[in-house]
All heavy atoms as TSV, in Angstrom:
chain	resi	resn	atom	element	x	y	z
A	1	MET	N	N	-4.403	-2.516	-6.840
A	1	MET	CA	C	-3.693	-1.265	-6.767
A	1	MET	C	C	-2.275	-1.535	-6.255
A	1	MET	O	O	-2.090	-2.150	-5.233
A	1	MET	CB	C	-4.439	-0.348	-5.784
A	1	MET	CG	C	-4.231	1.107	-6.076
A	1	MET	SD	S	-5.014	2.239	-4.883
A	1	MET	CE	C	-6.714	1.784	-4.951
A	2	SER	N	N	-1.285	-1.094	-6.984
A	2	SER	CA	C	0.090	-1.312	-6.555
A	2	SER	C	C	0.623	-0.067	-5.858
A	2	SER	O	O	0.074	1.014	-5.975
A	2	SER	CB	C	0.975	-1.662	-7.750
A	2	SER	OG	O	1.037	-0.561	-8.616
A	3	CYS	N	N	1.704	-0.250	-5.138
A	3	CYS	CA	C	2.294	0.845	-4.369
A	3	CYS	C	C	3.794	0.843	-4.599
A	3	CYS	O	O	4.434	-0.185	-4.475
A	3	CYS	CB	C	1.964	0.641	-2.899
A	3	CYS	SG	S	2.818	1.740	-1.789
A	4	ALA	N	N	4.349	1.996	-4.964
A	4	ALA	CA	C	5.796	2.117	-5.136
A	4	ALA	C	C	6.393	2.619	-3.831
A	4	ALA	O	O	5.837	3.509	-3.206
A	4	ALA	CB	C	6.116	3.088	-6.265
A	5	ALA	N	N	7.495	2.050	-3.433
A	5	ALA	CA	C	8.139	2.489	-2.193
A	5	ALA	C	C	9.649	2.435	-2.349
A	5	ALA	O	O	10.182	1.538	-2.983
A	5	ALA	CB	C	7.700	1.615	-1.028
A	6	ILE	N	N	10.307	3.397	-1.753
A	6	ILE	CA	C	11.764	3.443	-1.723
A	6	ILE	C	C	12.165	3.720	-0.275
A	6	ILE	O	O	11.632	4.621	0.350
A	6	ILE	CB	C	12.325	4.556	-2.635
A	6	ILE	CG1	C	12.041	4.240	-4.098
A	6	ILE	CG2	C	13.813	4.739	-2.415
A	6	ILE	CD1	C	12.537	5.290	-5.053
A	7	ALA	N	N	13.103	2.944	0.234
A	7	ALA	CA	C	13.606	3.173	1.585
A	7	ALA	C	C	15.110	3.355	1.507
A	7	ALA	O	O	15.824	2.446	1.109
A	7	ALA	CB	C	13.252	2.013	2.492
A	8	GLU	N	N	15.575	4.545	1.830
A	8	GLU	CA	C	17.002	4.839	1.812
A	8	GLU	C	C	17.352	5.677	3.030
A	8	GLU	O	O	16.643	6.607	3.364
A	8	GLU	CB	C	17.387	5.601	0.547
A	8	GLU	CG	C	17.258	4.789	-0.723
A	8	GLU	CD	C	17.745	5.549	-1.929
A	8	GLU	OE1	O	18.473	6.541	-1.761
A	8	GLU	OE2	O	17.378	5.155	-3.036
A	9	GLN	N	N	18.432	5.348	3.673
A	9	GLN	CA	C	18.944	6.101	4.812
A	9	GLN	C	C	17.852	6.369	5.848
A	9	GLN	O	O	17.727	7.459	6.375
A	9	GLN	CB	C	19.552	7.418	4.346
A	9	GLN	CG	C	20.729	7.240	3.425
A	9	GLN	CD	C	21.287	8.544	2.941
A	9	GLN	OE1	O	20.761	9.621	3.216
A	9	GLN	NE2	N	22.362	8.487	2.202
A	10	GLY	N	N	17.043	5.345	6.136
A	10	GLY	CA	C	16.023	5.489	7.161
A	10	GLY	C	C	14.769	6.203	6.695
A	10	GLY	O	O	13.828	6.353	7.446
A	11	GLN	N	N	14.736	6.684	5.450
A	11	GLN	CA	C	13.557	7.372	4.921
A	11	GLN	C	C	12.737	6.376	4.109
A	11	GLN	O	O	13.281	5.636	3.305
A	11	GLN	CB	C	13.963	8.543	4.013
A	11	GLN	CG	C	14.634	9.671	4.722
A	11	GLN	CD	C	13.663	10.476	5.575
A	11	GLN	OE1	O	12.457	10.372	5.449
A	11	GLN	NE2	N	14.208	11.266	6.459
A	12	ALA	N	N	11.441	6.381	4.315
A	12	ALA	CA	C	10.549	5.528	3.528
A	12	ALA	C	C	9.611	6.427	2.739
A	12	ALA	O	O	8.827	7.169	3.317
A	12	ALA	CB	C	9.775	4.607	4.446
A	13	TYR	N	N	9.710	6.380	1.435
A	13	TYR	CA	C	8.846	7.166	0.567
A	13	TYR	C	C	7.870	6.212	-0.103
A	13	TYR	O	O	8.260	5.143	-0.561
A	13	TYR	CB	C	9.662	7.890	-0.516
A	13	TYR	CG	C	10.792	8.731	0.020
A	13	TYR	CD1	C	12.073	8.602	-0.473
A	13	TYR	CD2	C	10.573	9.664	1.030
A	13	TYR	CE1	C	13.112	9.379	0.008
A	13	TYR	CE2	C	11.611	10.440	1.514
A	13	TYR	CZ	C	12.878	10.293	1.004
A	13	TYR	OH	O	13.902	11.062	1.482
A	14	GLN	N	N	6.605	6.610	-0.164
A	14	GLN	CA	C	5.587	5.776	-0.782
A	14	GLN	C	C	4.760	6.590	-1.755
A	14	GLN	O	O	4.493	7.769	-1.517
A	14	GLN	CB	C	4.635	5.197	0.265
A	14	GLN	CG	C	5.265	4.226	1.214
A	14	GLN	CD	C	4.245	3.678	2.183
A	14	GLN	OE1	O	3.421	4.415	2.696
A	14	GLN	NE2	N	4.292	2.381	2.405
A	15	ALA	N	N	4.332	5.941	-2.829
A	15	ALA	CA	C	3.386	6.525	-3.771
A	15	ALA	C	C	2.162	5.626	-3.788
A	15	ALA	O	O	2.260	4.450	-4.141
A	15	ALA	CB	C	3.991	6.625	-5.162
A	16	ILE	N	N	1.027	6.177	-3.384
A	16	ILE	CA	C	-0.214	5.425	-3.341
A	16	ILE	C	C	-1.078	5.888	-4.519
A	16	ILE	O	O	-1.552	7.028	-4.522
A	16	ILE	CB	C	-0.978	5.675	-2.014
A	16	ILE	CG1	C	-0.044	5.500	-0.810
A	16	ILE	CG2	C	-2.209	4.795	-1.926
A	16	ILE	CD1	C	0.585	4.159	-0.662
A	17	PRO	N	N	-1.277	5.017	-5.529
A	17	PRO	CA	C	-2.100	5.416	-6.675
A	17	PRO	C	C	-3.536	5.728	-6.236
A	17	PRO	O	O	-4.094	5.038	-5.386
A	17	PRO	CB	C	-2.069	4.189	-7.588
A	17	PRO	CG	C	-0.863	3.427	-7.163
A	17	PRO	CD	C	-0.713	3.688	-5.695
A	18	LEU	N	N	-4.107	6.755	-6.813
A	18	LEU	CA	C	-5.482	7.134	-6.511
A	18	LEU	C	C	-6.410	6.529	-7.553
A	18	LEU	O	O	-6.000	6.214	-8.669
A	18	LEU	CB	C	-5.609	8.658	-6.487
A	18	LEU	CG	C	-4.708	9.359	-5.470
A	18	LEU	CD1	C	-4.831	10.872	-5.602
A	18	LEU	CD2	C	-5.058	8.925	-4.055
A	19	SER	N	N	-7.675	6.371	-7.190
A	19	SER	CA	C	-8.628	5.721	-8.085
A	19	SER	C	C	-8.872	6.550	-9.340
A	19	SER	O	O	-8.735	7.774	-9.341
A	19	SER	CB	C	-9.947	5.486	-7.345
A	19	SER	OG	O	-10.521	6.721	-6.984
A	20	GLY	N	N	-9.223	5.878	-10.393
A	20	GLY	CA	C	-9.556	6.541	-11.637
A	20	GLY	C	C	-8.377	7.144	-12.371
A	20	GLY	O	O	-8.553	8.001	-13.229
A	21	GLY	N	N	-7.167	6.716	-12.058
A	21	GLY	CA	C	-6.003	7.245	-12.753
A	21	GLY	C	C	-5.756	8.721	-12.483
A	21	GLY	O	O	-5.180	9.422	-13.302
A	22	LEU	N	N	-6.202	9.196	-11.314
A	22	LEU	CA	C	-6.094	10.610	-10.971
A	22	LEU	C	C	-4.678	11.037	-10.635
A	22	LEU	O	O	-4.353	12.196	-10.648
A	22	LEU	CB	C	-7.028	10.910	-9.793
A	22	LEU	CG	C	-7.077	12.328	-9.265
A	22	LEU	CD1	C	-7.587	13.273	-10.353
A	22	LEU	CD2	C	-7.972	12.427	-8.060
A	23	GLY	N	N	-3.801	10.119	-10.320
A	23	GLY	CA	C	-2.440	10.440	-9.914
A	23	GLY	C	C	-2.067	9.581	-8.723
A	23	GLY	O	O	-2.568	8.472	-8.571
A	24	ALA	N	N	-1.207	10.109	-7.861
A	24	ALA	CA	C	-0.764	9.350	-6.690
A	24	ALA	C	C	-0.523	10.295	-5.527
A	24	ALA	O	O	-0.140	11.446	-5.706
A	24	ALA	CB	C	0.505	8.575	-6.995
A	25	GLU	N	N	-0.772	9.766	-4.335
A	25	GLU	CA	C	-0.453	10.498	-3.108
A	25	GLU	C	C	0.936	10.058	-2.667
A	25	GLU	O	O	1.206	8.857	-2.562
A	25	GLU	CB	C	-1.464	10.173	-2.017
A	25	GLU	CG	C	-1.126	10.791	-0.686
A	25	GLU	CD	C	-2.028	10.311	0.433
A	25	GLU	OE1	O	-3.139	9.845	0.162
A	25	GLU	OE2	O	-1.586	10.402	1.589
A	26	LEU	N	N	1.823	11.015	-2.440
A	26	LEU	CA	C	3.170	10.703	-1.972
A	26	LEU	C	C	3.217	10.842	-0.460
A	26	LEU	O	O	2.773	11.851	0.083
A	26	LEU	CB	C	4.200	11.613	-2.628
A	26	LEU	CG	C	4.269	11.567	-4.153
A	26	LEU	CD1	C	5.445	12.388	-4.648
A	26	LEU	CD2	C	4.341	10.155	-4.677
A	27	ARG	N	N	3.761	9.834	0.184
A	27	ARG	CA	C	3.866	9.823	1.647
A	27	ARG	C	C	5.319	9.702	2.068
A	27	ARG	O	O	6.140	9.147	1.355
A	27	ARG	CB	C	3.074	8.652	2.230
A	27	ARG	CG	C	1.595	8.750	1.987
A	27	ARG	CD	C	0.862	7.605	2.629
A	27	ARG	NE	N	-0.565	7.704	2.360
A	27	ARG	CZ	C	-1.429	6.771	2.686
A	27	ARG	NH1	N	-1.015	5.658	3.283
A	27	ARG	NH2	N	-2.707	6.934	2.417
A	28	GLY	N	N	5.609	10.215	3.250
A	28	GLY	CA	C	6.952	10.104	3.807
A	28	GLY	C	C	7.898	11.203	3.368
A	28	GLY	O	O	9.076	11.161	3.677
A	29	ILE	N	N	7.384	12.186	2.634
A	29	ILE	CA	C	8.230	13.276	2.146
A	29	ILE	C	C	7.857	14.554	2.880
A	29	ILE	O	O	6.682	14.909	2.962
A	29	ILE	CB	C	8.059	13.475	0.632
A	29	ILE	CG1	C	8.568	12.237	-0.094
A	29	ILE	CG2	C	8.785	14.719	0.159
A	29	ILE	CD1	C	8.359	12.262	-1.576
A	30	VAL	N	N	8.849	15.224	3.423
A	30	VAL	CA	C	8.641	16.507	4.077
A	30	VAL	C	C	9.177	17.582	3.138
A	30	VAL	O	O	10.361	17.585	2.797
A	30	VAL	CB	C	9.373	16.563	5.435
A	30	VAL	CG1	C	9.205	17.929	6.072
A	30	VAL	CG2	C	8.866	15.476	6.360
A	31	ILE	N	N	8.278	18.474	2.706
A	31	ILE	CA	C	8.684	19.548	1.803
A	31	ILE	C	C	9.416	20.607	2.632
A	31	ILE	O	O	8.868	21.135	3.594
A	31	ILE	CB	C	7.454	20.182	1.101
A	31	ILE	CG1	C	6.647	19.118	0.359
A	31	ILE	CG2	C	7.890	21.310	0.179
A	31	ILE	CD1	C	7.391	18.437	-0.746
A	32	GLN	N	N	10.666	20.875	2.258
A	32	GLN	CA	C	11.484	21.837	2.987
A	32	GLN	C	C	12.524	22.427	2.049
A	32	GLN	O	O	12.656	21.990	0.905
A	32	GLN	CB	C	12.160	21.158	4.180
A	32	GLN	CG	C	13.009	19.967	3.778
A	32	GLN	CD	C	13.481	19.167	4.973
A	32	GLN	OE1	O	13.036	19.378	6.085
A	32	GLN	NE2	N	14.398	18.254	4.746
A	33	ASN	N	N	13.263	23.410	2.527
A	33	ASN	CA	C	14.274	24.073	1.695
A	33	ASN	C	C	15.384	23.135	1.248
A	33	ASN	O	O	15.792	23.144	0.106
A	33	ASN	CB	C	14.883	25.262	2.437
A	33	ASN	CG	C	13.928	26.430	2.522
A	33	ASN	OD1	O	13.055	26.572	1.691
A	33	ASN	ND2	N	14.107	27.255	3.533
A	34	ASN	N	N	15.912	22.352	2.164
A	34	ASN	CA	C	17.054	21.481	1.861
A	34	ASN	C	C	16.611	20.026	1.878
A	34	ASN	O	O	16.966	19.267	2.772
A	34	ASN	CB	C	18.184	21.696	2.873
A	34	ASN	CG	C	18.729	23.099	2.800
A	34	ASN	OD1	O	18.913	23.624	1.715
A	34	ASN	ND2	N	18.964	23.719	3.935
A	35	MET	N	N	15.874	19.635	0.852
A	35	MET	CA	C	15.391	18.251	0.770
A	35	MET	C	C	16.516	17.329	0.322
A	35	MET	O	O	17.357	17.722	-0.494
A	35	MET	CB	C	14.234	18.156	-0.229
A	35	MET	CG	C	12.990	18.861	0.227
A	35	MET	SD	S	11.673	18.804	-1.003
A	35	MET	CE	C	11.408	17.055	-1.143
A	36	PRO	N	N	16.520	16.090	0.827
A	36	PRO	CA	C	17.522	15.125	0.357
A	36	PRO	C	C	17.338	14.856	-1.137
A	36	PRO	O	O	16.210	14.843	-1.639
A	36	PRO	CB	C	17.233	13.863	1.171
A	36	PRO	CG	C	16.294	14.260	2.248
A	36	PRO	CD	C	15.647	15.539	1.842
A	37	GLN	N	N	18.415	14.611	-1.827
A	37	GLN	CA	C	18.345	14.351	-3.263
A	37	GLN	C	C	17.489	13.126	-3.554
A	37	GLN	O	O	16.803	13.069	-4.574
A	37	GLN	CB	C	19.752	14.181	-3.849
A	37	GLN	CG	C	19.772	14.096	-5.359
A	37	GLN	CD	C	19.226	15.349	-6.024
A	37	GLN	OE1	O	19.575	16.462	-5.655
A	37	GLN	NE2	N	18.368	15.170	-7.013
A	38	GLU	N	N	17.494	12.126	-2.656
A	38	GLU	CA	C	16.680	10.929	-2.853
A	38	GLU	C	C	15.194	11.272	-2.904
A	38	GLU	O	O	14.448	10.704	-3.692
A	38	GLU	CB	C	16.928	9.903	-1.733
A	38	GLU	CG	C	18.325	9.307	-1.744
A	38	GLU	CD	C	19.339	10.194	-1.016
A	38	GLU	OE1	O	18.947	11.140	-0.299
A	38	GLU	OE2	O	20.543	9.943	-1.185
A	39	ALA	N	N	14.765	12.218	-2.067
A	39	ALA	CA	C	13.363	12.636	-2.058
A	39	ALA	C	C	13.010	13.358	-3.354
A	39	ALA	O	O	11.953	13.114	-3.949
A	39	ALA	CB	C	13.078	13.531	-0.855
A	40	ILE	N	N	13.892	14.215	-3.828
A	40	ILE	CA	C	13.659	14.946	-5.075
A	40	ILE	C	C	13.595	13.970	-6.247
A	40	ILE	O	O	12.709	14.063	-7.102
A	40	ILE	CB	C	14.759	16.006	-5.287
A	40	ILE	CG1	C	14.665	17.065	-4.188
A	40	ILE	CG2	C	14.648	16.634	-6.673
A	40	ILE	CD1	C	15.849	17.993	-4.116
A	41	ASP	N	N	14.504	13.008	-6.269
A	41	ASP	CA	C	14.509	12.004	-7.334
A	41	ASP	C	C	13.226	11.182	-7.311
A	41	ASP	O	O	12.650	10.882	-8.363
A	41	ASP	CB	C	15.716	11.077	-7.199
A	41	ASP	CG	C	17.032	11.782	-7.463
A	41	ASP	OD1	O	17.020	12.893	-8.055
A	41	ASP	OD2	O	18.079	11.241	-7.051
A	42	PHE	N	N	12.763	10.817	-6.113
A	42	PHE	CA	C	11.538	10.034	-5.990
A	42	PHE	C	C	10.346	10.834	-6.514
A	42	PHE	O	O	9.515	10.308	-7.260
A	42	PHE	CB	C	11.307	9.629	-4.525
A	42	PHE	CG	C	10.075	8.793	-4.323
A	42	PHE	CD1	C	10.061	7.464	-4.714
A	42	PHE	CD2	C	8.939	9.331	-3.751
A	42	PHE	CE1	C	8.934	6.684	-4.535
A	42	PHE	CE2	C	7.805	8.563	-3.568
A	42	PHE	CZ	C	7.805	7.234	-3.962
A	43	ILE	N	N	10.259	12.103	-6.157
A	43	ILE	CA	C	9.166	12.954	-6.636
A	43	ILE	C	C	9.193	13.029	-8.162
A	43	ILE	O	O	8.156	12.876	-8.820
A	43	ILE	CB	C	9.254	14.365	-6.015
A	43	ILE	CG1	C	8.981	14.294	-4.510
A	43	ILE	CG2	C	8.265	15.313	-6.689
A	43	ILE	CD1	C	9.316	15.575	-3.765
A	44	CYS	N	N	10.362	13.222	-8.735
A	44	CYS	CA	C	10.488	13.300	-10.200
A	44	CYS	C	C	10.058	11.989	-10.864
A	44	CYS	O	O	9.335	12.005	-11.865
A	44	CYS	CB	C	11.916	13.643	-10.592
A	44	CYS	SG	S	12.381	15.333	-10.180
A	45	GLN	N	N	10.490	10.862	-10.306
A	45	GLN	CA	C	10.103	9.562	-10.856
A	45	GLN	C	C	8.589	9.372	-10.808
A	45	GLN	O	O	7.988	8.878	-11.761
A	45	GLN	CB	C	10.780	8.433	-10.085
A	45	GLN	CG	C	12.253	8.324	-10.307
A	45	GLN	CD	C	12.899	7.305	-9.374
A	45	GLN	OE1	O	12.237	6.661	-8.574
A	45	GLN	NE2	N	14.215	7.194	-9.472
A	46	MET	N	N	7.972	9.762	-9.701
A	46	MET	CA	C	6.534	9.579	-9.548
A	46	MET	C	C	5.747	10.547	-10.438
A	46	MET	O	O	4.669	10.208	-10.933
A	46	MET	CB	C	6.118	9.724	-8.083
A	46	MET	CG	C	6.668	8.610	-7.194
A	46	MET	SD	S	6.221	6.941	-7.744
A	46	MET	CE	C	7.754	6.354	-8.456
A	47	LEU	N	N	6.283	11.739	-10.674
A	47	LEU	CA	C	5.633	12.662	-11.611
A	47	LEU	C	C	5.639	12.086	-13.026
A	47	LEU	O	O	4.640	12.184	-13.752
A	47	LEU	CB	C	6.333	14.022	-11.605
A	47	LEU	CG	C	5.880	14.998	-10.543
A	47	LEU	CD1	C	6.821	16.203	-10.498
A	47	LEU	CD2	C	4.460	15.449	-10.787
A	48	LEU	N	N	6.748	11.487	-13.428
A	48	LEU	CA	C	6.826	10.880	-14.754
A	48	LEU	C	C	5.880	9.686	-14.879
A	48	LEU	O	O	5.294	9.457	-15.933
A	48	LEU	CB	C	8.260	10.442	-15.056
A	48	LEU	CG	C	9.259	11.568	-15.269
A	48	LEU	CD1	C	10.677	11.002	-15.377
A	48	LEU	CD2	C	8.904	12.370	-16.509
A	49	LYS	N	N	5.718	8.953	-13.796
A	49	LYS	CA	C	4.873	7.756	-13.826
A	49	LYS	C	C	3.389	8.095	-13.721
A	49	LYS	O	O	2.568	7.534	-14.442
A	49	LYS	CB	C	5.282	6.817	-12.694
A	49	LYS	CG	C	4.497	5.530	-12.662
A	49	LYS	CD	C	5.000	4.597	-11.588
A	49	LYS	CE	C	4.199	3.304	-11.595
A	49	LYS	NZ	N	4.695	2.370	-10.597
A	50	HIS	N	N	3.021	9.004	-12.793
A	50	HIS	CA	C	1.606	9.256	-12.482
A	50	HIS	C	C	1.076	10.579	-13.034
A	50	HIS	O	O	-0.112	10.815	-13.008
A	50	HIS	CB	C	1.395	9.225	-10.960
A	50	HIS	CG	C	1.710	7.904	-10.344
A	50	HIS	ND1	N	0.884	6.819	-10.459
A	50	HIS	CD2	C	2.777	7.493	-9.620
A	50	HIS	CE1	C	1.414	5.784	-9.812
A	50	HIS	NE2	N	2.570	6.180	-9.305
A	51	TRP	N	N	1.945	11.456	-13.490
A	51	TRP	CA	C	1.618	12.765	-14.058
A	51	TRP	C	C	1.122	13.776	-13.044
A	51	TRP	O	O	1.286	14.962	-13.231
A	51	TRP	CB	C	0.597	12.651	-15.200
A	51	TRP	CG	C	1.155	11.999	-16.407
A	51	TRP	CD1	C	1.435	10.670	-16.541
A	51	TRP	CD2	C	1.528	12.602	-17.626
A	51	TRP	NE1	N	1.953	10.422	-17.786
A	51	TRP	CE2	C	2.001	11.597	-18.477
A	51	TRP	CE3	C	1.481	13.902	-18.085
A	51	TRP	CZ2	C	2.446	11.860	-19.751
A	51	TRP	CZ3	C	1.909	14.161	-19.370
A	51	TRP	CH2	C	2.393	13.142	-20.176
A	52	VAL	N	N	0.475	13.345	-11.969
A	52	VAL	CA	C	-0.036	14.243	-10.933
A	52	VAL	C	C	0.316	13.610	-9.590
A	52	VAL	O	O	0.091	12.420	-9.401
A	52	VAL	CB	C	-1.572	14.419	-11.025
A	52	VAL	CG1	C	-2.088	15.283	-9.890
A	52	VAL	CG2	C	-1.972	15.007	-12.371
A	53	VAL	N	N	0.869	14.402	-8.670
A	53	VAL	CA	C	1.138	13.884	-7.322
A	53	VAL	C	C	0.544	14.852	-6.300
A	53	VAL	O	O	0.432	16.048	-6.525
A	53	VAL	CB	C	2.652	13.681	-7.060
A	53	VAL	CG1	C	3.224	12.601	-7.947
A	53	VAL	CG2	C	3.424	14.970	-7.222
A	54	PHE	N	N	0.137	14.277	-5.189
A	54	PHE	CA	C	-0.462	15.019	-4.092
A	54	PHE	C	C	0.351	14.794	-2.826
A	54	PHE	O	O	0.865	13.706	-2.600
A	54	PHE	CB	C	-1.905	14.556	-3.840
A	54	PHE	CG	C	-2.822	14.788	-5.009
A	54	PHE	CD1	C	-2.996	13.812	-5.972
A	54	PHE	CD2	C	-3.496	15.990	-5.144
A	54	PHE	CE1	C	-3.842	14.018	-7.056
A	54	PHE	CE2	C	-4.333	16.209	-6.228
A	54	PHE	CZ	C	-4.502	15.216	-7.180
A	55	PHE	N	N	0.457	15.834	-2.015
A	55	PHE	CA	C	1.121	15.760	-0.716
A	55	PHE	C	C	0.093	16.124	0.348
A	55	PHE	O	O	-0.666	17.080	0.167
A	55	PHE	CB	C	2.300	16.750	-0.629
A	55	PHE	CG	C	3.342	16.540	-1.685
A	55	PHE	CD1	C	3.293	17.218	-2.895
A	55	PHE	CD2	C	4.390	15.658	-1.464
A	55	PHE	CE1	C	4.255	17.041	-3.862
A	55	PHE	CE2	C	5.374	15.472	-2.426
A	55	PHE	CZ	C	5.291	16.162	-3.629
A	56	ARG	N	N	0.091	15.415	1.447
A	56	ARG	CA	C	-0.794	15.757	2.559
A	56	ARG	C	C	-0.019	16.574	3.578
A	56	ARG	O	O	1.155	16.362	3.802
A	56	ARG	CB	C	-1.336	14.510	3.219
A	56	ARG	CG	C	-2.243	13.760	2.282
A	56	ARG	CD	C	-3.289	13.048	3.059
A	56	ARG	NE	N	-4.122	12.320	2.098
A	56	ARG	CZ	C	-5.419	12.368	2.115
A	56	ARG	NH1	N	-6.045	13.037	3.036
A	56	ARG	NH2	N	-6.107	11.691	1.227
A	57	ASN	N	N	-0.740	17.478	4.219
A	57	ASN	CA	C	-0.188	18.342	5.270
A	57	ASN	C	C	1.018	19.094	4.779
A	57	ASN	O	O	2.014	19.244	5.293
A	57	ASN	CB	C	0.126	17.565	6.546
A	57	ASN	CG	C	-1.124	16.940	7.115
A	57	ASN	OD1	O	-2.222	17.424	6.904
A	57	ASN	ND2	N	-0.962	15.848	7.816
């Protein structure tokens, strides 16, 4: 199982693939009104790659 990660400006974003090709869990992203563009770009990239993404908490 591989893991995609991007670290920019002190932020570490990770995509952890889930078993069975179900998608990926994204870590290190806080959903808020004014999200950094890097976080939005990472989410978009992971949606294109995994088709389904999950956020915890």
